N, CA, C and O atoms as a CHARMM CRD file, in Angstrom:
* protein
*
  364
    1    1 MET  N     59.58300  -3.49300 -30.54700 PROA 1      0.00000
    2    1 MET  CA    59.20700  -2.65700 -29.43300 PROA 1      0.00000
    3    1 MET  C     58.07500  -2.02000 -29.50000 PROA 1      0.00000
    4    1 MET  O     57.20000  -1.97900 -28.63500 PROA 1      0.00000
    5    2 LEU  N     58.09000  -1.46000 -30.64900 PROA 2      0.00000
    6    2 LEU  CA    56.55200  -0.64400 -31.06400 PROA 2      0.00000
    7    2 LEU  C     55.58100  -1.67000 -30.97900 PROA 2      0.00000
    8    2 LEU  O     54.49100  -1.35200 -30.50300 PROA 2      0.00000
    9    3 VAL  N     55.71300  -2.54000 -31.25100 PROA 3      0.00000
   10    3 VAL  CA    54.70600  -3.65300 -31.34800 PROA 3      0.00000
   11    3 VAL  C     54.08400  -4.23300 -29.78200 PROA 3      0.00000
   12    3 VAL  O     52.93100  -4.54300 -29.48200 PROA 3      0.00000
   13    4 ASP  N     55.33400  -4.23500 -28.95800 PROA 4      0.00000
   14    4 ASP  CA    54.94800  -4.47500 -27.36700 PROA 4      0.00000
   15    4 ASP  C     54.23300  -3.32900 -27.14700 PROA 4      0.00000
   16    4 ASP  O     53.10200  -3.64500 -26.77800 PROA 4      0.00000
   17    5 ALA  N     54.37100  -2.17800 -27.20300 PROA 5      0.00000
   18    5 ALA  CA    54.13000  -1.05500 -26.47800 PROA 5      0.00000
   19    5 ALA  C     52.65900  -0.98100 -26.99900 PROA 5      0.00000
   20    5 ALA  O     51.71600  -0.74200 -26.24400 PROA 5      0.00000
   21    6 ASN  N     52.51000  -1.23000 -28.50600 PROA 6      0.00000
   22    6 ASN  CA    50.95100  -1.17200 -29.18800 PROA 6      0.00000
   23    6 ASN  C     50.11800  -2.04300 -28.55500 PROA 6      0.00000
   24    6 ASN  O     48.97400  -1.72500 -28.22900 PROA 6      0.00000
   25    7 THR  N     50.85300  -3.70300 -28.24300 PROA 7      0.00000
   26    7 THR  CA    49.85000  -4.41800 -27.13800 PROA 7      0.00000
   27    7 THR  C     49.77000  -4.37500 -26.14100 PROA 7      0.00000
   28    7 THR  O     48.98000  -5.12100 -25.56200 PROA 7      0.00000
   29    8 THR  N     50.66000  -3.35900 -25.37100 PROA 8      0.00000
   30    8 THR  CA    50.48600  -3.13900 -23.86000 PROA 8      0.00000
   31    8 THR  C     49.27500  -2.19300 -23.90500 PROA 8      0.00000
   32    8 THR  O     48.29500  -2.38700 -23.18600 PROA 8      0.00000
   33    9 LEU  N     49.36500  -1.14600 -24.78000 PROA 9      0.00000
   34    9 LEU  CA    48.23600  -0.16200 -24.69400 PROA 9      0.00000
   35    9 LEU  C     46.47300  -0.91000 -25.15300 PROA 9      0.00000
   36    9 LEU  O     45.45300  -0.69300 -24.49900 PROA 9      0.00000
   37   10 LEU  N     46.54400  -1.65000 -26.22600 PROA 10     0.00000
   38   10 LEU  CA    45.51700  -2.62000 -26.27200 PROA 10     0.00000
   39   10 LEU  C     44.95500  -3.31300 -25.09600 PROA 10     0.00000
   40   10 LEU  O     43.77100  -3.48900 -24.80700 PROA 10     0.00000
   41   11 GLN  N     46.29300  -3.76300 -24.31400 PROA 11     0.00000
   42   11 GLN  CA    46.00700  -4.51500 -23.27000 PROA 11     0.00000
   43   11 GLN  C     45.33700  -3.72100 -22.34500 PROA 11     0.00000
   44   11 GLN  O     44.30400  -4.13800 -21.82000 PROA 11     0.00000
   45   12 GLU  N     45.77800  -2.67200 -22.09100 PROA 12     0.00000
   46   12 GLU  CA    45.31900  -1.41100 -20.98800 PROA 12     0.00000
   47   12 GLU  C     43.88500  -1.07900 -21.50000 PROA 12     0.00000
   48   12 GLU  O     43.09200  -1.29700 -20.58400 PROA 12     0.00000
   49   13 LYS  N     43.27000  -0.64000 -22.60300 PROA 13     0.00000
   50   13 LYS  CA    42.19500  -0.52100 -23.21900 PROA 13     0.00000
   51   13 LYS  C     41.27300  -1.73500 -22.89900 PROA 13     0.00000
   52   13 LYS  O     40.16700  -1.68900 -22.36200 PROA 13     0.00000
   53   14 LEU  N     41.91400  -2.77000 -23.31400 PROA 14     0.00000
   54   14 LEU  CA    41.09800  -4.13200 -23.01900 PROA 14     0.00000
   55   14 LEU  C     40.44800  -3.86300 -21.33800 PROA 14     0.00000
   56   14 LEU  O     39.28600  -3.84900 -20.93300 PROA 14     0.00000
   57   15 LYS  N     41.63800  -3.68500 -20.68800 PROA 15     0.00000
   58   15 LYS  CA    41.04700  -3.68300 -19.09600 PROA 15     0.00000
   59   15 LYS  C     40.19500  -2.74400 -18.52000 PROA 15     0.00000
   60   15 LYS  O     39.43700  -3.00800 -17.58700 PROA 15     0.00000
   61   16 MET  N     40.34100  -1.22000 -19.26300 PROA 16     0.00000
   62   16 MET  CA    39.60600  -0.34900 -18.88200 PROA 16     0.00000
   63   16 MET  C     38.10400  -0.19500 -19.74100 PROA 16     0.00000
   64   16 MET  O     37.18500   0.61400 -19.61200 PROA 16     0.00000
   65   17 ASP  N     38.25500  -1.07300 -20.44300 PROA 17     0.00000
   66   17 ASP  CA    36.70200  -1.77700 -21.25400 PROA 17     0.00000
   67   17 ASP  C     36.23100  -2.49700 -20.44600 PROA 17     0.00000
   68   17 ASP  O     35.13200  -2.26200 -19.94500 PROA 17     0.00000
   69   18 VAL  N     36.96000  -3.54600 -20.13500 PROA 18     0.00000
   70   18 VAL  CA    36.31800  -4.13500 -19.02700 PROA 18     0.00000
   71   18 VAL  C     35.90300  -3.85600 -17.80900 PROA 18     0.00000
   72   18 VAL  O     34.80200  -4.10600 -17.31800 PROA 18     0.00000
   73   19 ASN  N     36.76500  -3.35700 -17.35700 PROA 19     0.00000
   74   19 ASN  CA    36.26900  -2.68400 -15.83700 PROA 19     0.00000
   75   19 ASN  C     34.78200  -1.52800 -16.07400 PROA 19     0.00000
   76   19 ASN  O     33.80700  -1.57500 -15.32500 PROA 19     0.00000
   77   20 ARG  N     34.89500  -0.61400 -17.18000 PROA 20     0.00000
   78   20 ARG  CA    33.84700   0.13300 -17.16000 PROA 20     0.00000
   79   20 ARG  C     32.60600  -0.60400 -17.21600 PROA 20     0.00000
   80   20 ARG  O     31.73100  -0.08000 -16.52700 PROA 20     0.00000
   81   21 GLU  N     32.14200  -1.99500 -18.01500 PROA 21     0.00000
   82   21 GLU  CA    31.48800  -2.84300 -18.30400 PROA 21     0.00000
   83   21 GLU  C     30.91300  -3.50200 -16.97800 PROA 21     0.00000
   84   21 GLU  O     29.75300  -3.86100 -16.77500 PROA 21     0.00000
   85   22 VAL  N     31.97500  -3.57000 -16.14900 PROA 22     0.00000
   86   22 VAL  CA    31.81600  -4.57700 -14.88800 PROA 22     0.00000
   87   22 VAL  C     31.14000  -3.40900 -13.67600 PROA 22     0.00000
   88   22 VAL  O     30.40400  -3.66300 -12.72300 PROA 22     0.00000
   89   23 ALA  N     31.62000  -2.26300 -14.06100 PROA 23     0.00000
   90   23 ALA  CA    30.92100  -1.14000 -13.02200 PROA 23     0.00000
   91   23 ALA  C     29.52600  -0.51400 -13.60400 PROA 23     0.00000
   92   23 ALA  O     28.73400  -0.00400 -12.81300 PROA 23     0.00000
   93   24 ASN  N     29.27600  -0.55900 -14.84200 PROA 24     0.00000
   94   24 ASN  CA    28.01300  -0.48300 -15.67200 PROA 24     0.00000
   95   24 ASN  C     27.09800  -1.51600 -14.96400 PROA 24     0.00000
   96   24 ASN  O     26.11000  -1.27100 -14.27200 PROA 24     0.00000
   97   25 LEU  N     27.60200  -2.66200 -15.26300 PROA 25     0.00000
   98   25 LEU  CA    26.73200  -3.89800 -14.49500 PROA 25     0.00000
   99   25 LEU  C     26.34900  -3.94000 -13.14000 PROA 25     0.00000
  100   25 LEU  O     25.29200  -4.32100 -12.63800 PROA 25     0.00000
  101   26 GLU  N     27.38200  -3.48500 -12.62400 PROA 26     0.00000
  102   26 GLU  CA    27.11200  -3.31800 -11.11100 PROA 26     0.00000
  103   26 GLU  C     26.05000  -2.15700 -10.70700 PROA 26     0.00000
  104   26 GLU  O     25.12800  -2.38000  -9.92100 PROA 26     0.00000
  105   27 ALA  N     26.21300  -1.22000 -11.16400 PROA 27     0.00000
  106   27 ALA  CA    25.46000   0.02600 -11.36800 PROA 27     0.00000
  107   27 ALA  C     24.17500  -0.36100 -11.81200 PROA 27     0.00000
  108   27 ALA  O     23.18300   0.14400 -11.28800 PROA 27     0.00000
  109   28 LEU  N     24.06900  -1.24900 -12.77200 PROA 28     0.00000
  110   28 LEU  CA    22.60600  -1.60000 -13.10700 PROA 28     0.00000
  111   28 LEU  C     21.79600  -2.44000 -12.35100 PROA 28     0.00000
  112   28 LEU  O     20.57600  -2.35200 -12.48700 PROA 28     0.00000
  113   29 GLU  N     22.45900  -3.53600 -11.29200 PROA 29     0.00000
  114   29 GLU  CA    22.59100  -4.57900 -10.46500 PROA 29     0.00000
  115   29 GLU  C     21.64500  -3.48100  -9.06500 PROA 29     0.00000
  116   29 GLU  O     20.45700  -3.61000  -8.76800 PROA 29     0.00000
  117   30 ARG  N     22.55500  -2.56200  -8.49700 PROA 30     0.00000
  118   30 ARG  CA    22.11800  -1.43100  -7.64300 PROA 30     0.00000
  119   30 ARG  C     20.36800  -0.93100  -7.80400 PROA 30     0.00000
  120   30 ARG  O     19.32000  -1.01500  -7.16300 PROA 30     0.00000
  121   31 ARG  N     20.98500  -0.26300  -9.36500 PROA 31     0.00000
  122   31 ARG  CA    19.30400   0.37300  -9.22000 PROA 31     0.00000
  123   31 ARG  C     18.21800  -0.49600  -9.60500 PROA 31     0.00000
  124   31 ARG  O     17.06100  -0.15000  -9.84200 PROA 31     0.00000
  125   32 GLU  N     18.69400  -1.62600  -9.64200 PROA 32     0.00000
  126   32 GLU  CA    17.46400  -3.19700  -9.94200 PROA 32     0.00000
  127   32 GLU  C     17.19500  -2.98000  -8.58700 PROA 32     0.00000
  128   32 GLU  O     16.05800  -2.64300  -8.25900 PROA 32     0.00000
  129   33 ALA  N     18.16100  -3.13900  -7.67200 PROA 33     0.00000
  130   33 ALA  CA    17.83300  -3.71200  -6.16800 PROA 33     0.00000
  131   33 ALA  C     16.94100  -2.55000  -5.74100 PROA 33     0.00000
  132   33 ALA  O     15.84000  -2.85300  -5.28100 PROA 33     0.00000
  133   34 GLU  N     17.27200  -1.24800  -5.83400 PROA 34     0.00000
  134   34 GLU  CA    16.76000   0.04700  -5.17900 PROA 34     0.00000
  135   34 GLU  C     15.26200  -0.14200  -5.68300 PROA 34     0.00000
  136   34 GLU  O     14.31300  -0.07700  -4.90200 PROA 34     0.00000
  137   35 PHE  N     15.10100  -0.41300  -7.23400 PROA 35     0.00000
  138   35 PHE  CA    13.74700  -0.46700  -7.93100 PROA 35     0.00000
  139   35 PHE  C     12.62900  -1.21500  -7.23300 PROA 35     0.00000
  140   35 PHE  O     11.50900  -0.83000  -6.89600 PROA 35     0.00000
  141   36 GLN  N     13.38500  -2.68300  -7.07200 PROA 36     0.00000
  142   36 GLN  CA    12.72600  -3.37800  -6.15700 PROA 36     0.00000
  143   36 GLN  C     12.42600  -3.29800  -4.78800 PROA 36     0.00000
  144   36 GLN  O     11.65500  -4.11700  -4.28800 PROA 36     0.00000
  145   37 GLN  N     12.94800  -2.40200  -4.12200 PROA 37     0.00000
  146   37 GLN  CA    12.77700  -2.14300  -2.68900 PROA 37     0.00000
  147   37 GLN  C     11.70400  -1.22300  -2.65400 PROA 37     0.00000
  148   37 GLN  O     10.79500  -1.15000  -1.82800 PROA 37     0.00000
  149   38 LEU  N     11.94000  -0.46900  -3.74100 PROA 38     0.00000
  150   38 LEU  CA    10.57000   0.81600  -4.16500 PROA 38     0.00000
  151   38 LEU  C      9.35000   0.01200  -4.31100 PROA 38     0.00000
  152   38 LEU  O      8.28100   0.37800  -3.82100 PROA 38     0.00000
  153   39 GLU  N      9.46900  -0.90500  -4.87100 PROA 39     0.00000
  154   39 GLU  CA     8.11200  -1.78800  -5.46700 PROA 39     0.00000
  155   39 GLU  C      7.46000  -2.29100  -4.28500 PROA 39     0.00000
  156   39 GLU  O      6.26000  -2.15800  -4.04800 PROA 39     0.00000
  157   40 GLU  N      8.33800  -2.90000  -3.52100 PROA 40     0.00000
  158   40 GLU  CA     8.13000  -3.87700  -2.44500 PROA 40     0.00000
  159   40 GLU  C      7.58600  -2.33100  -0.92200 PROA 40     0.00000
  160   40 GLU  O      6.83400  -2.58900   0.01800 PROA 40     0.00000
  161   41 ARG  N      8.09100  -1.23900  -1.10600 PROA 41     0.00000
  162   41 ARG  CA     7.86200  -0.11900   0.00700 PROA 41     0.00000
  163   41 ARG  C      6.05600  -0.04900  -0.47900 PROA 41     0.00000
  164   41 ARG  O      5.10400  -0.32100   0.25300 PROA 41     0.00000
  165   42 GLU  N      6.01400   0.39600  -1.91500 PROA 42     0.00000
  166   42 GLU  CA     4.57700   0.85100  -2.50000 PROA 42     0.00000
  167   42 GLU  C      3.62400   0.04100  -1.78600 PROA 42     0.00000
  168   42 GLU  O      2.66700   0.49200  -1.15500 PROA 42     0.00000
  169   43 ARG  N      4.06700  -1.73200  -1.97100 PROA 43     0.00000
  170   43 ARG  CA     3.16000  -2.79600  -2.22000 PROA 43     0.00000
  171   43 ARG  C      2.64200  -2.91100  -0.59400 PROA 43     0.00000
  172   43 ARG  O      1.57400  -3.46200  -0.32600 PROA 43     0.00000
  173   44 GLU  N      3.51600  -2.33200   0.44900 PROA 44     0.00000
  174   44 GLU  CA     3.22900  -2.36200   1.84500 PROA 44     0.00000
  175   44 GLU  C      2.40000  -1.12600   2.30800 PROA 44     0.00000
  176   44 GLU  O      1.65700  -0.98300   3.27900 PROA 44     0.00000
  177   45 ARG  N      2.77500  -0.25400   1.27400 PROA 45     0.00000
  178   45 ARG  CA     2.03600   0.91600   1.84800 PROA 45     0.00000
  179   45 ARG  C      0.74000   0.75400   1.37900 PROA 45     0.00000
  180   45 ARG  O     -0.16400   1.11300   2.13300 PROA 45     0.00000
  181   46 ALA  N      0.47300   0.31300   0.35300 PROA 46     0.00000
  182   46 ALA  CA    -0.96000   0.06000  -0.45800 PROA 46     0.00000
  183   46 ALA  C     -1.61200  -1.41800   0.36900 PROA 46     0.00000
  184   46 ALA  O     -2.81300  -1.61200   0.17900 PROA 46     0.00000
  185   47 ARG  N     -0.99400  -2.26300   1.10800 PROA 47     0.00000
  186   47 ARG  CA    -1.40300  -3.34100   2.05200 PROA 47     0.00000
  187   47 ARG  C     -2.20300  -2.31500   3.23400 PROA 47     0.00000
  188   47 ARG  O     -3.41300  -2.24600   3.44800 PROA 47     0.00000
  189   48 GLU  N     -1.25500  -1.67400   3.80600 PROA 48     0.00000
  190   48 GLU  CA    -1.40700  -0.58800   5.01500 PROA 48     0.00000
  191   48 GLU  C     -2.55800   0.02100   4.83900 PROA 48     0.00000
  192   48 GLU  O     -3.40700  -0.15000   5.71300 PROA 48     0.00000
  193   49 ALA  N     -2.88000   0.87000   3.68800 PROA 49     0.00000
  194   49 ALA  CA    -3.61800   1.52300   3.20400 PROA 49     0.00000
  195   49 ALA  C     -5.19000   0.67500   3.06600 PROA 49     0.00000
  196   49 ALA  O     -6.26900   1.20100   3.34100 PROA 49     0.00000
  197   50 GLN  N     -5.03800  -0.50500   2.65800 PROA 50     0.00000
  198   50 GLN  CA    -6.18500  -1.37600   2.53900 PROA 50     0.00000
  199   50 GLN  C     -6.80100  -1.80600   3.78200 PROA 50     0.00000
  200   50 GLN  O     -8.01900  -1.74900   3.95400 PROA 50     0.00000
  201   51 LEU  N     -5.98900  -2.23100   4.64300 PROA 51     0.00000
  202   51 LEU  CA    -6.33600  -2.48400   5.90400 PROA 51     0.00000
  203   51 LEU  C     -6.78000  -1.45000   6.86600 PROA 51     0.00000
  204   51 LEU  O     -7.15300  -1.83000   7.97600 PROA 51     0.00000
  205   52 LYS  N     -6.78500  -0.39500   6.62400 PROA 52     0.00000
  206   52 LYS  CA    -6.93100   0.94600   7.23300 PROA 52     0.00000
  207   52 LYS  C     -8.39300   1.23400   6.70800 PROA 52     0.00000
  208   52 LYS  O     -9.30600   1.72800   7.37000 PROA 52     0.00000
  209   53 LEU  N     -8.42800   0.92500   5.70200 PROA 53     0.00000
  210   53 LEU  CA   -10.02700   1.00900   5.11300 PROA 53     0.00000
  211   53 LEU  C    -10.64700   0.31100   5.24500 PROA 53     0.00000
  212   53 LEU  O    -11.78500   0.60700   5.61100 PROA 53     0.00000
  213   54 GLN  N    -10.30700  -0.96200   5.04300 PROA 54     0.00000
  214   54 GLN  CA   -11.35500  -2.40300   6.05700 PROA 54     0.00000
  215   54 GLN  C    -11.58000  -1.69500   7.73900 PROA 54     0.00000
  216   54 GLN  O    -12.68900  -1.42200   8.19700 PROA 54     0.00000
  217   55 GLU  N    -10.67900  -1.55600   8.24500 PROA 55     0.00000
  218   55 GLU  CA   -10.74300  -1.07500   9.68900 PROA 55     0.00000
  219   55 GLU  C    -11.95900   0.02100   9.56700 PROA 55     0.00000
  220   55 GLU  O    -13.09400  -0.40400   9.78400 PROA 55     0.00000
  221   56 LEU  N    -11.82700   1.09900   9.30700 PROA 56     0.00000
  222   56 LEU  CA   -12.85700   2.23000   9.05500 PROA 56     0.00000
  223   56 LEU  C    -13.90700   1.63300   8.67500 PROA 56     0.00000
  224   56 LEU  O    -14.85900   1.91600   9.40300 PROA 56     0.00000
  225   57 ALA  N    -14.20100   0.79800   7.69900 PROA 57     0.00000
  226   57 ALA  CA   -15.30500   0.23200   7.42800 PROA 57     0.00000
  227   57 ALA  C    -16.12200  -0.10300   8.18000 PROA 57     0.00000
  228   57 ALA  O    -17.28600   0.25800   8.35000 PROA 57     0.00000
  229   58 ALA  N    -15.24000  -1.12500   8.85400 PROA 58     0.00000
  230   58 ALA  CA   -16.24100  -2.00000  10.10500 PROA 58     0.00000
  231   58 ALA  C    -16.36200  -1.04400  11.15500 PROA 58     0.00000
  232   58 ALA  O    -17.39600  -1.05700  11.82300 PROA 58     0.00000
  233   59 GLN  N    -15.39000  -0.14700  11.42200 PROA 59     0.00000
  234   59 GLN  CA   -16.10800   0.71700  12.99900 PROA 59     0.00000
  235   59 GLN  C    -17.12600   1.56500  12.17700 PROA 59     0.00000
  236   59 GLN  O    -17.92800   1.94600  13.02900 PROA 59     0.00000
  237   60 GLU  N    -17.49800   2.03900  11.02200 PROA 60     0.00000
  238   60 GLU  CA   -18.50300   2.46400  10.44800 PROA 60     0.00000
  239   60 GLU  C    -19.69000   1.67500  10.75600 PROA 60     0.00000
  240   60 GLU  O    -20.59400   2.07300  11.49000 PROA 60     0.00000
  241   61 LEU  N    -19.66100   0.63800  10.21900 PROA 61     0.00000
  242   61 LEU  CA   -20.70400  -0.47700  10.23800 PROA 61     0.00000
  243   61 LEU  C    -21.09300  -0.91600  11.71600 PROA 61     0.00000
  244   61 LEU  O    -22.19600  -1.42400  11.91900 PROA 61     0.00000
  245   62 LYS  N    -20.34700  -0.75200  12.56200 PROA 62     0.00000
  246   62 LYS  CA   -20.33800  -0.86400  14.27300 PROA 62     0.00000
  247   62 LYS  C    -21.34700  -0.02500  14.98800 PROA 62     0.00000
  248   62 LYS  O    -22.25300  -0.20800  15.80100 PROA 62     0.00000
  249   63 GLU  N    -20.66600   1.23100  14.17400 PROA 63     0.00000
  250   63 GLU  CA   -21.65200   2.51900  14.77300 PROA 63     0.00000
  251   63 GLU  C    -22.81200   2.63000  14.00000 PROA 63     0.00000
  252   63 GLU  O    -23.78000   3.22600  14.47100 PROA 63     0.00000
  253   64 ARG  N    -22.85500   2.11600  12.82000 PROA 64     0.00000
  254   64 ARG  CA   -24.43200   2.13300  12.32300 PROA 64     0.00000
  255   64 ARG  C    -25.19300   1.40900  13.01200 PROA 64     0.00000
  256   64 ARG  O    -26.26500   1.85000  13.42500 PROA 64     0.00000
  257   65 VAL  N    -24.74900   0.07700  13.27900 PROA 65     0.00000
  258   65 VAL  CA   -25.75400  -0.83800  13.73800 PROA 65     0.00000
  259   65 VAL  C    -26.13600  -0.33200  15.51200 PROA 65     0.00000
  260   65 VAL  O    -27.09900  -0.64200  16.21500 PROA 65     0.00000
  261   66 HSD  N    -25.26600   0.30700  15.73000 PROA 66     0.00000
  262   66 HSD  CA   -25.44500   1.15200  17.07900 PROA 66     0.00000
  263   66 HSD  C    -26.35500   1.72200  17.23200 PROA 66     0.00000
  264   66 HSD  O    -27.25300   1.52800  18.05100 PROA 66     0.00000
  265   67 LEU  N    -26.23400   2.60500  16.36400 PROA 67     0.00000
  266   67 LEU  CA   -27.40800   3.87400  15.85700 PROA 67     0.00000
  267   67 LEU  C    -28.87000   3.15100  15.75100 PROA 67     0.00000
  268   67 LEU  O    -29.87400   3.38000  16.42400 PROA 67     0.00000
  269   68 GLU  N    -28.68600   2.24400  14.74000 PROA 68     0.00000
  270   68 GLU  CA   -29.80600   1.79300  14.37900 PROA 68     0.00000
  271   68 GLU  C    -30.60900   0.95600  15.86500 PROA 68     0.00000
  272   68 GLU  O    -31.80800   1.09500  16.10700 PROA 68     0.00000
  273   69 ARG  N    -29.88300   0.30800  16.52300 PROA 69     0.00000
  274   69 ARG  CA   -30.42900  -0.29500  17.45500 PROA 69     0.00000
  275   69 ARG  C    -30.60700   0.66400  18.59300 PROA 69     0.00000
  276   69 ARG  O    -31.33900   0.23000  19.48300 PROA 69     0.00000
  277   70 GLU  N    -29.98100   2.19300  18.83100 PROA 70     0.00000
  278   70 GLU  CA   -30.63000   3.14900  19.71900 PROA 70     0.00000
  279   70 GLU  C    -32.12800   3.63700  18.97100 PROA 70     0.00000
  280   70 GLU  O    -33.14100   3.94800  19.59600 PROA 70     0.00000
  281   71 LEU  N    -32.01200   3.61900  17.79800 PROA 71     0.00000
  282   71 LEU  CA   -33.31900   4.09900  17.15900 PROA 71     0.00000
  283   71 LEU  C    -34.38600   3.40900  17.64800 PROA 71     0.00000
  284   71 LEU  O    -35.38900   3.89000  18.17400 PROA 71     0.00000
  285   72 VAL  N    -34.08200   2.04500  17.41700 PROA 72     0.00000
  286   72 VAL  CA   -35.23800   0.89600  17.85400 PROA 72     0.00000
  287   72 VAL  C    -35.29000   1.04400  19.20400 PROA 72     0.00000
  288   72 VAL  O    -36.48400   1.32400  19.31300 PROA 72     0.00000
  289   73 LYS  N    -34.94700   1.05600  20.08700 PROA 73     0.00000
  290   73 LYS  CA   -35.02100   1.50400  21.25700 PROA 73     0.00000
  291   73 LYS  C    -35.90600   2.68700  21.64200 PROA 73     0.00000
  292   73 LYS  O    -36.89700   2.64600  22.37100 PROA 73     0.00000
  293   74 GLN  N    -35.40500   3.69500  21.06000 PROA 74     0.00000
  294   74 GLN  CA   -36.33500   5.17500  21.44100 PROA 74     0.00000
  295   74 GLN  C    -37.65500   4.77500  20.73500 PROA 74     0.00000
  296   74 GLN  O    -38.63000   5.18600  21.36500 PROA 74     0.00000
  297   75 GLN  N    -37.97700   4.06800  19.56900 PROA 75     0.00000
  298   75 GLN  CA   -39.17000   3.58900  18.93300 PROA 75     0.00000
  299   75 GLN  C    -40.15600   3.06200  20.15600 PROA 75     0.00000
  300   75 GLN  O    -41.28800   3.45600  20.43500 PROA 75     0.00000
  301   76 GLN  N    -39.56700   2.31600  20.62200 PROA 76     0.00000
  302   76 GLN  CA   -40.08400   1.30100  21.47000 PROA 76     0.00000
  303   76 GLN  C    -40.62700   1.94900  22.57200 PROA 76     0.00000
  304   76 GLN  O    -41.83100   1.87300  22.81800 PROA 76     0.00000
  305   77 GLN  N    -39.81500   2.60700  23.28600 PROA 77     0.00000
  306   77 GLN  CA   -40.21500   3.65200  24.46200 PROA 77     0.00000
  307   77 GLN  C    -41.06800   4.54200  23.96600 PROA 77     0.00000
  308   77 GLN  O    -42.02500   4.63800  24.73500 PROA 77     0.00000
  309   78 ASN  N    -41.19300   5.38700  22.84400 PROA 78     0.00000
  310   78 ASN  CA   -42.33900   5.94300  22.33200 PROA 78     0.00000
  311   78 ASN  C    -43.37700   5.16600  22.37500 PROA 78     0.00000
  312   78 ASN  O    -44.34300   5.40200  23.10100 PROA 78     0.00000
  313   79 LEU  N    -43.27000   3.96700  21.45800 PROA 79     0.00000
  314   79 LEU  CA   -44.69000   3.25900  21.72200 PROA 79     0.00000
  315   79 LEU  C    -45.27700   2.90600  23.27000 PROA 79     0.00000
  316   79 LEU  O    -46.47000   2.72900  23.51600 PROA 79     0.00000
  317   80 LEU  N    -44.41100   2.85700  24.05100 PROA 80     0.00000
  318   80 LEU  CA   -44.74500   2.68500  25.46400 PROA 80     0.00000
  319   80 LEU  C    -45.30200   3.79300  26.15000 PROA 80     0.00000
  320   80 LEU  O    -46.09400   3.74300  27.09100 PROA 80     0.00000
  321   81 LEU  N    -44.74500   4.96400  25.51300 PROA 81     0.00000
  322   81 LEU  CA   -45.23900   6.39200  26.32400 PROA 81     0.00000
  323   81 LEU  C    -46.73700   6.85000  25.55700 PROA 81     0.00000
  324   81 LEU  O    -47.78600   7.17300  26.11400 PROA 81     0.00000
  325   82 PHE  N    -46.48900   6.77100  24.32300 PROA 82     0.00000
  326   82 PHE  CA   -47.93500   6.58300  23.59000 PROA 82     0.00000
  327   82 PHE  C    -48.49300   5.94800  23.01600 PROA 82     0.00000
  328   82 PHE  O    -48.62600   6.08700  21.80000 PROA 82     0.00000
  329   83 PRO  N    -49.04500   4.97300  23.74300 PROA 83     0.00000
  330   83 PRO  CA   -49.61900   3.98200  23.39700 PROA 83     0.00000
  331   83 PRO  C    -50.99200   4.31700  22.09300 PROA 83     0.00000
  332   83 PRO  O    -51.62900   5.36500  21.98400 PROA 83     0.00000
  333   84 ALA  N    -51.12500   3.12100  21.28500 PROA 84     0.00000
  334   84 ALA  CA   -51.96000   3.60600  20.05600 PROA 84     0.00000
  335   84 ALA  C    -53.37100   3.65700  20.90300 PROA 84     0.00000
  336   84 ALA  O    -53.76900   3.00600  21.86900 PROA 84     0.00000
  337   85 LYS  N    -53.99200   4.78300  20.07000 PROA 85     0.00000
  338   85 LYS  CA   -55.64200   4.89700  20.45900 PROA 85     0.00000
  339   85 LYS  C    -56.58800   5.33100  19.44500 PROA 85     0.00000
  340   85 LYS  O    -56.44200   6.13900  18.52800 PROA 85     0.00000
  341   86 ASP  N    -57.69000   4.56000  19.83000 PROA 86     0.00000
  342   86 ASP  CA   -58.56400   4.56300  18.58900 PROA 86     0.00000
  343   86 ASP  C    -58.24000   3.99300  17.59000 PROA 86     0.00000
  344   86 ASP  O    -58.80100   4.35300  16.55500 PROA 86     0.00000
  345   87 GLY  N    -57.20600   2.88200  17.51600 PROA 87     0.00000
  346   87 GLY  CA   -56.98900   1.90900  16.32200 PROA 87     0.00000
  347   87 GLY  C    -55.92000   2.27800  15.77400 PROA 87     0.00000
  348   87 GLY  O    -55.11800   1.46900  15.30700 PROA 87     0.00000
  349   88 TYR  N    -55.74200   3.62800  15.75000 PROA 88     0.00000
  350   88 TYR  CA   -54.37400   4.05100  14.80900 PROA 88     0.00000
  351   88 TYR  C    -53.15700   3.92700  16.07700 PROA 88     0.00000
  352   88 TYR  O    -53.25200   4.13700  17.28700 PROA 88     0.00000
  353   89 GLN  N    -52.14100   3.54600  15.33600 PROA 89     0.00000
  354   89 GLN  CA   -50.75000   3.59200  16.21100 PROA 89     0.00000
  355   89 GLN  C    -49.95000   4.62600  15.72300 PROA 89     0.00000
  356   89 GLN  O    -49.89600   4.94900  14.53700 PROA 89     0.00000
  357   90 VAL  N    -49.40100   5.08500  16.52700 PROA 90     0.00000
  358   90 VAL  CA   -48.32400   6.28600  16.55100 PROA 90     0.00000
  359   90 VAL  C    -46.97800   6.03100  16.04100 PROA 90     0.00000
  360   90 VAL  O    -46.35300   5.25900  16.76900 PROA 90     0.00000
  361   91 ALA  N    -46.25300   6.49900  14.87200 PROA 91     0.00000
  362   91 ALA  CA   -45.00800   5.72300  14.43500 PROA 91     0.00000
  363   91 ALA  C    -43.92100   6.47400  14.99500 PROA 91     0.00000
  364   91 ALA  O    -42.76000   6.10400  14.82000 PROA 91     0.00000
């Protein structure tokens, strides 16, 4: 009878140990999945930031080209309004 009780206790302890290990593994898997989701969100944010930077750079370049064109137009108008005299050209 004492042997049966001891065996039952050992079986219960073994079940508890197994259940604890299963719970630990499940928790580890959840943390791993959460970490992967976090990494994916960070990668997505980085992609979005990179796209935004590219858009800003493209817009800046577009504005710069526009300003340079305006400058050339203004210089051309100045040449028409103030033609070169005596062999000197006004810039």
